[in-house]
Each structure stands twice: as structure tokens, then as C-alpha cells.
N, C-alpha and C positions, 0 to 999 in steps of 0.2 A: 291803320288805314284812316283813321279820323284826321291824323295829322296830314297825310297826303291829301285828303279831300279838303281840308281846311286851306292848304297851301295852293291847290287849284283854285279854290274859290276867291282867295286873296290875289292871285294872279289875274283872274278873269276880272275882278273888280277894279284892278289897277290898269287893265286894259279895256275899260268899259266905254260907253258912248252915251249921248243925249244931253239934256239940259235940265236945270233946276235940282240938281242933285243935293239933298239934305241928309241922306242916310245911305248906308250900304245897301239897304233893300231898293231904294230909289235907283241906286246904280245898277243893281242886277235887272230891274225892270227896264231901265233905259237900254242896257247892253242887249238884253234879249229882243228887244223891239228893232233895234238897228241891225242886228245880226240876222233877224228874220227877214228884214228889208233886203239885206245883201243876198241872201238865198233867193228871194224872189227875183231879184235882178238877175242873178245867174241863170235862174230857170228860163228867163227869156232869151238867153243867147242861144242862136241857131246857126249863126254864120259870122263871118268877119265883121260885117257892118254893125250887127247887133252887138258883138262883142266890144267893138270901139265905142258905141253908145254906153254900154253897160260899164265900161272902164270909167268914164266920166262920172257916172252915178255912183260907183264905188268910192271915187276920190271924195265926192261930196259926203257920202255916208262916213267915211274916214275922218273928215273934219269933224263931224258931230261926235265921233267916238273920242277924238283928241280933247274935245271939250269936256267930256265926262272924265277923262283921265285926269285933267286938271283938278276938276272939282273934287274928285275922289281923294287925290293927294291932300287936300286941305281938311279933310275929315279926321277926327281922332281915330286911333286904331281900334278896331272892332274888338269886342270881348269875346271869349270863347263860346258864351251862350249866344251872342248874336250871330256868330259864324255857324254855329250848330243849327240854329233856327232857319237861317239862309239855306243851308245845305239840305235840310229836310223839306223846305218849302219848294226849291227849285231844282233839286237834284234829278228827279224824274224828267222834267221838262228839258233839262241840259242834256240828258241822254237821248231823248227823242229827237232833240235839235241835231245833235252830232250825227245821228243816222241820215237825217233829211239833208244835211249839209254836206256829208261825204260824197254823196253822188254829184252834187254840183261843183264840188272842189276840183274835180277832175278836169273842169273846163279851163282851170288856170293852166294846166299843162298843154291843152289843146290850142289856146290862144294866147300868145305872149303878151299882148296888150292888157290882158286881164291880170296875167301874172305880175306885171310891172306895177299896174295900178294897186294890186293887193300888197306887194313888198312896200310900196310907197305908204299905205295906210299903216301897216305894222311898224314901219320906222317911225312914224310921227306919233305913235301911241307911247313910245318909250320916255 
């Protein structure tokens, strides 16, 4: 179970977002902040016009995410202890976020413009 959790955290860190990343904890904080912003943007989508506006905001947030990915890749690999500490510190928050985000992610299917923006963001994080 710990190996799976470690793999998930490393994946999240490598797909993170933000600026001024000097540690994996910085990356987790930046990632959480930007993902919260993305969910907030999706919460504001009520119709096609708001979906189009949200798509451009998601693209901008995606640029921030890509910046963090680049910075995380420059960090030395985390130790097992660092990964465990991060998992313990952010695990509950991550589960809470997933619940909150799941409802908003349905809007990606409802509004193709959002889905396209999201796919573009994910492609740029690799």
C-alpha cells in the first residue's frame, strides 16, 4: 500500500504546478493551490459562455502547472522518509480534494470546450 501511495504522490508531484519550487513539499503546496483554483473555476461554470471563459482560465492555470513540473524535475529524487512525511501531511487533504473535484469534473463532459482545455493542460505537464 505504501508503494502505491508513494507512486501516486511522485506522479502528482511530477504533474504539479506553481513557482519557486525548492522542495517536494513546496511542489505539493503549489499543486494543491492551483488545483483548488481549477475547481473554483469549474464551480463557476453555469452555461456555455461561462464554460468558454473558464477554459481560458484553466489554460492559464495549466501554464503554471507546467512551470512547477519543470522545477520538480530539477530536484533530486525524494527519500523514502520525505515521501512518507508528505503522504502523512497531505494525504487527508488530497482525499478531501478528490471528493470536491469529482463533482466539478463532470462539467468536462458537459462542455467540450472545457474538456479540450483540460486535455491541453494534461498534455503540457508531461
